C-alpha positions as CSV (number, residue, x, y, z in Angstrom):
1,X,-26.1,-124.9,290.1
2,X,-24.5,-121.8,288.7
3,X,-22.0,-122.8,286.1
4,X,-21.2,-119.5,284.3
5,X,-21.3,-115.8,284.6
6,X,-24.9,-114.4,284.6
7,X,-25.6,-112.0,281.8
8,X,-27.2,-109.6,284.2
9,X,-25.2,-108.6,287.3
10,X,-26.9,-108.8,290.6
11,X,-28.5,-105.4,291.0
12,X,-28.0,-105.3,294.8
13,X,-30.0,-102.5,296.3
14,X,-30.8,-100.9,292.9
15,X,-33.7,-103.3,292.3
16,X,-36.2,-104.2,295.0
17,X,-39.2,-106.5,295.0
18,X,-42.5,-105.3,296.4
19,X,-44.5,-107.6,298.7
20,X,-46.9,-108.3,295.8
21,X,-43.9,-109.3,293.6
22,X,-42.5,-111.5,296.4
23,X,-45.9,-113.3,296.5
24,X,-46.1,-113.5,292.7
25,X,-42.6,-115.0,292.4
26,X,-42.6,-117.1,295.6
27,X,-42.0,-120.4,293.7
28,X,-38.8,-118.9,292.2
29,X,-37.7,-117.4,295.5
30,X,-37.7,-120.8,297.3
31,X,-35.4,-122.3,294.6
32,X,-31.7,-121.8,295.6
33,X,-30.8,-121.5,291.9
34,X,-33.0,-118.4,291.6
35,X,-33.7,-117.0,295.1
36,X,-34.1,-113.3,295.8
37,X,-31.0,-112.2,294.0
38,X,-31.9,-114.2,290.9
39,X,-35.4,-112.7,290.8
40,X,-33.9,-109.2,291.0
41,X,-31.6,-110.2,288.1
42,X,-34.7,-111.1,286.1
43,X,-36.4,-107.9,287.0
44,X,-33.3,-105.9,285.9
45,X,-33.0,-107.9,282.6
46,X,-34.0,-106.5,279.2
47,X,-35.0,-109.1,276.6
48,X,-36.1,-108.4,273.0
49,X,-38.3,-110.8,271.2
50,X,-38.2,-110.5,267.4
51,X,-41.7,-111.4,266.3
52,X,-44.9,-111.9,268.2
53,X,-46.1,-115.0,266.3
54,X,-45.9,-118.7,266.9
55,X,-42.6,-118.6,268.7
56,X,-42.9,-115.1,270.1
57,X,-46.2,-115.9,271.8
58,X,-45.0,-118.5,274.3
59,X,-41.7,-116.6,274.7
60,X,-43.4,-113.4,275.7
61,X,-46.0,-115.1,277.9
62,X,-43.4,-117.1,279.9
63,X,-40.8,-114.4,280.1
64,X,-43.4,-112.0,281.4
65,X,-44.7,-114.5,283.9
66,X,-41.2,-115.2,285.1
67,X,-40.6,-111.6,285.9
68,X,-38.3,-110.3,283.2
69,X,-38.4,-106.6,283.9
70,X,-38.3,-105.1,280.4
71,X,-39.7,-107.0,277.4
72,X,-39.3,-105.5,274.0
73,X,-41.4,-106.8,271.1
74,X,-40.7,-106.2,267.4
75,X,-43.4,-106.8,264.8
76,X,-45.3,-104.9,262.1
77,X,-47.9,-107.4,261.2
78,X,-51.6,-107.5,262.1
79,X,-53.5,-110.4,263.7
80,X,-55.1,-112.7,261.1
81,X,-57.6,-115.4,261.8
82,X,-55.1,-118.0,260.6
83,X,-52.7,-117.0,263.3
84,X,-55.0,-118.1,266.1
85,X,-54.3,-121.8,265.8
86,X,-50.8,-121.3,267.3
87,X,-50.1,-117.6,268.2
88,X,-51.6,-117.7,271.7
89,X,-50.7,-114.1,272.5
90,X,-53.6,-113.1,270.4
91,X,-57.3,-113.8,270.6
92,X,-60.4,-113.7,268.3
93,X,-61.2,-110.2,269.4
94,X,-57.7,-109.1,268.2
95,X,-58.2,-110.0,264.6
96,X,-57.2,-106.9,262.5
97,X,-55.3,-105.3,265.3
98,X,-51.5,-104.7,265.2
99,X,-49.8,-107.7,266.8
100,X,-47.7,-105.5,269.1
101,X,-50.8,-104.0,270.5
102,X,-52.6,-107.2,271.4
103,X,-49.2,-108.6,272.6
104,X,-48.7,-105.7,274.9
105,X,-52.2,-106.0,276.3
106,X,-51.8,-109.7,277.0
107,X,-48.4,-109.3,278.6
108,X,-49.7,-106.5,280.8
109,X,-52.5,-108.8,281.9
110,X,-50.1,-111.6,282.6
111,X,-47.8,-109.4,284.7
112,X,-48.4,-105.7,285.1
113,X,-44.9,-105.3,286.6
114,X,-43.3,-105.9,283.2
115,X,-42.2,-102.8,281.2
116,X,-43.3,-103.6,277.6
117,X,-41.4,-101.7,274.9
118,X,-43.2,-101.8,271.5
119,X,-41.3,-101.5,268.3
120,X,-44.0,-101.5,265.6
121,X,-41.8,-101.6,262.6
122,X,-40.0,-104.1,260.3
123,X,-36.6,-105.0,261.5
124,X,-34.0,-103.8,258.9
125,X,-30.3,-103.2,258.5
126,X,-31.0,-99.6,259.2
127,X,-32.6,-100.0,262.6
128,X,-31.5,-103.4,264.0
129,X,-28.3,-102.2,265.8
130,X,-30.1,-99.3,267.4
131,X,-33.0,-101.4,268.6
132,X,-30.8,-104.3,269.8
133,X,-28.4,-102.0,271.7
134,X,-30.7,-101.6,274.8
135,X,-31.3,-105.3,275.4
136,X,-29.3,-108.0,277.2
137,X,-30.7,-111.0,275.2
138,X,-32.2,-111.1,271.7
139,X,-34.7,-114.0,271.1
140,X,-35.3,-114.8,267.4
141,X,-38.9,-115.8,266.7
142,X,-38.9,-115.1,263.0
143,X,-39.8,-117.3,260.1
144,X,-37.7,-116.2,257.2
145,X,-34.0,-116.4,256.3
146,X,-33.2,-112.7,255.6
147,X,-34.3,-111.7,259.1
148,X,-32.5,-114.7,260.7
149,X,-29.2,-113.6,259.1
150,X,-29.9,-110.0,260.1
151,X,-30.6,-110.9,263.7
152,X,-27.5,-113.1,263.8
153,X,-25.2,-110.5,262.4
154,X,-26.5,-107.7,264.6
155,X,-26.0,-109.9,267.6
156,X,-22.4,-110.7,266.6
157,X,-21.6,-107.1,266.0
158,X,-23.0,-106.1,269.4
159,X,-21.7,-109.1,271.3
160,X,-25.2,-110.2,272.4
161,X,-26.6,-113.8,272.6
162,X,-29.1,-114.8,270.0
163,X,-31.6,-117.4,271.3
164,X,-32.7,-119.1,268.1
165,X,-35.7,-121.3,267.3
166,X,-37.4,-122.5,264.1
167,X,-40.5,-124.6,263.3
168,X,-42.0,-126.4,260.4
169,X,-44.8,-129.0,260.3
170,X,-43.9,-131.4,263.1
171,X,-40.3,-130.4,263.6
172,X,-38.4,-127.7,265.5
173,X,-34.9,-126.5,266.3
174,X,-33.4,-124.5,269.1
175,X,-30.0,-123.2,269.9
176,X,-28.1,-120.3,271.5
177,X,-25.8,-118.5,269.0
178,X,-23.4,-116.4,271.0
179,X,-20.2,-115.6,269.2
180,X,-18.5,-114.5,272.4
181,X,-18.5,-118.1,273.6
182,X,-19.3,-120.3,270.6
183,X,-20.6,-120.5,267.0
184,X,-23.1,-118.1,265.4
185,X,-25.9,-118.9,263.0
186,X,-23.6,-118.4,260.0
187,X,-21.3,-121.1,261.4
188,X,-24.2,-123.6,261.0
189,X,-25.7,-122.2,257.8
190,X,-23.0,-120.3,255.9
191,X,-25.3,-119.8,252.9
192,X,-29.1,-119.4,252.8
193,X,-31.0,-122.0,250.8
194,X,-32.2,-120.9,247.3
195,X,-35.4,-118.9,247.5
196,X,-38.5,-121.1,247.4
197,X,-36.6,-124.3,248.2
198,X,-37.8,-124.3,251.9
199,X,-41.5,-123.7,252.1
200,X,-42.9,-121.4,254.8
201,X,-45.3,-122.4,257.4
202,X,-48.0,-120.7,255.3
203,X,-47.2,-123.1,252.5
204,X,-46.3,-126.2,254.3
205,X,-48.2,-125.9,257.5
206,X,-47.2,-126.2,261.2
207,X,-48.7,-128.2,264.1
208,X,-50.3,-125.5,266.3
209,X,-48.7,-126.9,269.5
210,X,-45.2,-127.1,268.0
211,X,-44.2,-123.5,268.6
212,X,-45.2,-123.8,272.2
213,X,-42.6,-126.5,272.7
214,X,-39.8,-124.6,270.9
215,X,-40.8,-121.2,272.2
216,X,-40.8,-122.5,275.8
217,X,-37.3,-123.9,275.2
218,X,-36.2,-120.5,274.0
219,X,-37.7,-118.9,277.1
220,X,-35.9,-121.4,279.3
221,X,-32.6,-120.7,277.6
222,X,-33.1,-116.9,278.0
223,X,-33.7,-117.2,281.8
224,X,-30.7,-119.5,282.2
225,X,-28.5,-116.9,280.4
226,X,-29.8,-114.1,282.6
227,X,-29.2,-116.0,285.8
228,X,-26.0,-117.8,284.7
229,X,-27.3,-121.2,285.7
230,X,-27.3,-124.6,283.9
231,X,-25.8,-125.4,280.6
232,X,-27.1,-123.2,277.7
233,X,-27.4,-124.5,274.2
234,X,-24.3,-122.7,273.1
235,X,-22.5,-125.0,270.6
236,X,-25.5,-127.3,270.5
237,X,-28.5,-127.6,268.2
238,X,-31.5,-129.2,269.7
239,X,-33.7,-131.1,267.2
240,X,-37.3,-131.9,268.1
241,X,-39.6,-134.4,266.3
242,X,-43.1,-134.0,267.6
243,X,-44.5,-137.0,265.7
244,X,-41.8,-139.3,267.2
245,X,-41.7,-137.3,270.4
246,X,-38.0,-137.4,270.4
247,X,-35.1,-135.0,270.9
248,X,-31.7,-135.2,269.2
249,X,-28.7,-133.0,269.7
250,X,-26.0,-131.9,267.3
251,X,-22.7,-130.5,268.4
252,X,-21.8,-127.2,266.7
253,X,-18.3,-125.8,266.3
254,X,-17.2,-122.3,265.7
255,X,-16.1,-121.9,262.1
256,X,-12.7,-120.1,262.0
257,X,-13.6,-119.0,258.4
258,X,-17.0,-117.6,259.4
259,X,-17.4,-114.3,257.5
260,X,-18.7,-112.5,260.6
261,X,-17.4,-114.3,263.8
262,X,-14.3,-116.0,262.3
263,X,-10.7,-115.1,262.6
264,X,-10.7,-112.8,259.7
265,X,-14.3,-111.4,259.4
266,X,-15.3,-109.9,256.1
267,X,-18.8,-108.8,257.2
268,X,-18.2,-105.9,259.5
269,X,-21.5,-104.1,259.1
270,X,-25.1,-105.1,258.4
271,X,-25.8,-105.8,254.7
272,X,-28.8,-106.1,252.4
273,X,-30.2,-109.4,253.6
274,X,-32.9,-109.7,251.0
275,X,-30.2,-109.6,248.3
276,X,-27.9,-111.9,250.4
277,X,-30.7,-114.5,250.4
278,X,-31.2,-114.1,246.6
279,X,-34.8,-112.8,246.8
280,X,-34.6,-109.9,244.4
281,X,-32.6,-112.0,241.9
282,X,-35.1,-114.8,242.1
283,X,-38.0,-112.4,241.5
284,X,-36.2,-110.9,238.6
285,X,-35.5,-114.3,237.1
286,X,-39.1,-115.3,237.6
287,X,-40.2,-112.1,235.9
288,X,-37.8,-112.7,233.0
289,X,-38.9,-116.3,232.6
290,X,-42.3,-114.8,232.6
291,X,-45.1,-117.2,233.2
292,X,-48.3,-115.7,231.7
293,X,-50.8,-114.7,234.4
294,X,-54.5,-114.2,234.7
295,X,-56.4,-112.6,237.5
296,X,-59.3,-114.2,239.3
297,X,-61.6,-111.5,237.9
298,X,-60.5,-112.2,234.4
299,X,-60.9,-116.0,234.9
300,X,-64.4,-115.5,236.3
301,X,-65.3,-113.3,233.3
302,X,-64.1,-115.9,230.8
303,X,-66.0,-118.6,232.6
304,X,-69.2,-116.5,232.7
305,X,-68.9,-115.7,229.0
306,X,-68.6,-119.4,228.2
307,X,-65.1,-119.2,226.8
308,X,-63.3,-122.5,226.5
309,X,-60.7,-122.6,229.3
310,X,-59.8,-125.5,231.5
311,X,-59.1,-124.7,235.1
312,X,-56.6,-127.1,236.8
313,X,-55.9,-127.3,240.5
314,X,-52.3,-128.4,241.4
315,X,-52.6,-128.5,245.2
316,X,-52.6,-131.6,247.3
317,X,-55.8,-133.7,247.8
318,X,-56.1,-132.8,251.5
319,X,-56.1,-129.1,250.5
320,X,-58.7,-129.8,247.9
321,X,-60.9,-131.3,250.5
322,X,-60.7,-128.1,252.6
323,X,-61.6,-125.7,249.7
324,X,-62.1,-126.2,246.0
325,X,-64.0,-124.6,243.1
326,X,-65.0,-127.9,241.5
327,X,-62.2,-128.3,238.9
328,X,-59.8,-131.0,237.9
329,X,-57.1,-131.8,240.5
330,X,-53.6,-133.0,239.5
331,X,-51.1,-132.3,242.4
332,X,-47.9,-130.6,241.1
333,X,-45.8,-133.6,242.1
334,X,-47.9,-135.9,239.9
335,X,-48.2,-133.5,236.9
336,X,-45.1,-134.8,234.9
337,X,-46.5,-138.3,234.9
338,X,-50.1,-137.2,234.1
339,X,-49.5,-134.9,231.1
340,X,-51.3,-137.4,228.8
341,X,-54.6,-136.5,230.6
342,X,-54.3,-132.9,229.2
343,X,-54.9,-131.8,225.6
344,X,-52.1,-129.5,224.4
345,X,-54.4,-127.7,222.0
346,X,-56.7,-126.4,224.8
347,X,-56.5,-123.4,227.0
348,X,-55.6,-123.9,230.7
349,X,-55.7,-121.7,233.8
350,X,-53.7,-123.3,236.6
351,X,-54.2,-122.4,240.3
352,X,-52.9,-123.5,243.7
353,X,-53.3,-121.8,247.1
354,X,-51.6,-118.4,246.3
355,X,-49.9,-118.8,243.0
356,X,-46.4,-120.3,243.7
357,X,-46.9,-123.9,242.8
358,X,-49.2,-123.1,239.9
359,X,-46.4,-120.9,238.4
360,X,-44.1,-123.9,238.5
361,X,-46.9,-126.0,236.9
362,X,-47.3,-123.4,234.1
363,X,-43.5,-123.5,233.4
364,X,-43.6,-127.3,233.4
365,X,-46.5,-127.4,230.9
366,X,-44.8,-124.8,228.7
367,X,-41.6,-126.9,228.6
368,X,-43.8,-129.9,227.6
369,X,-45.1,-128.0,224.6
370,X,-48.3,-126.4,226.0
371,X,-48.9,-123.0,224.4
372,X,-52.0,-121.6,226.1
373,X,-51.4,-121.9,229.8
374,X,-51.9,-119.2,232.5
375,X,-51.1,-118.9,236.1
376,X,-54.1,-117.8,238.2
377,X,-52.7,-114.9,240.2
378,X,-53.3,-115.3,244.0
379,X,-54.8,-118.7,243.6
380,X,-57.8,-120.0,245.4
381,X,-57.1,-117.5,248.2
382,X,-57.7,-114.6,245.8
383,X,-60.8,-116.4,244.5
384,X,-62.2,-116.5,248.0
385,X,-61.3,-112.9,248.8
386,X,-62.5,-111.4,245.5
387,X,-65.0,-113.7,243.8
388,X,-66.7,-116.1,246.2
389,X,-66.4,-115.6,250.0
390,X,-68.2,-118.9,250.6
391,X,-64.9,-120.6,249.6
392,X,-63.0,-121.2,252.9
393,X,-59.6,-119.5,253.3
394,X,-56.9,-121.6,254.9
């Protein structure tokens, strides 16, 4: 049942379906909620997916299969082997290719009737408004806070709906932030969390199937908005727990004091979102606090020369099982209780996966009175890349 105005007006005679398209979309055409006019609306629609990763993959696949006429994709990354567990747009043969190229080829294979517009660049405050202007719906498939706030603010300024999704480990969220009709992302999250507080999927992991569930919800919401059918997730945040296989819903309200969509907005143009999220300040503070570092090459040289240096791994036991270099393991969370196992007079090189947790461990040891402690820059990932390729990367 159509409950609202469709985002894309019925194109009447301007858009026609070929016989091949009628055959392709036949299961849509026999649904009264879609029918011929609805399929023409889908063909006339222009949707931009920000990111072609975990969420962008099911988004692009299903929107293309559904017959969205113009599909824009924004990404500047290349396909990595670690992507393949969840980013189903890309295949083994695509490793090393720009993601937008492999995404375009896969979309064209799914549906050659789709016009794929490639934006192989980072989304920034300088280009977001220009890129977004040509599209009816913006779908946020990003995984970092600066870009989420950027997408939100650009959508509010342009009056476009932002179909939002996020994933972490076994949990996901989805909503439609549309300031014309309800709250925006800033109404829900007025301030970003401190840098480093919320781990990324690269640090905390994600169930490979999870983005399929959330991305498919985003694709569904996008089609509903285009056609003007059903009840979109405007003013609602859908929470998904894959382990419990349960959905919960939170009602969201528009914040009259929201700095961009409220009654007296103070954000009237796109800003520096890295600075807004405190990333440069955090990096400067970390540099000022200055944990001493050692490269993997320097560590290897010291070990080869027989220098007395203890290497300590502060990852979790399940990570240690995947890849290790045969050194002592004390997970970061256990370190404060296990300091007695370490001799303050000795030298220590601390490593984790890429260097973040080990930097915290070095600071913790320094505060406890340890003098000669060093953070292994790049962690076991750098060791695998630069010293011993037989160590698995994960």
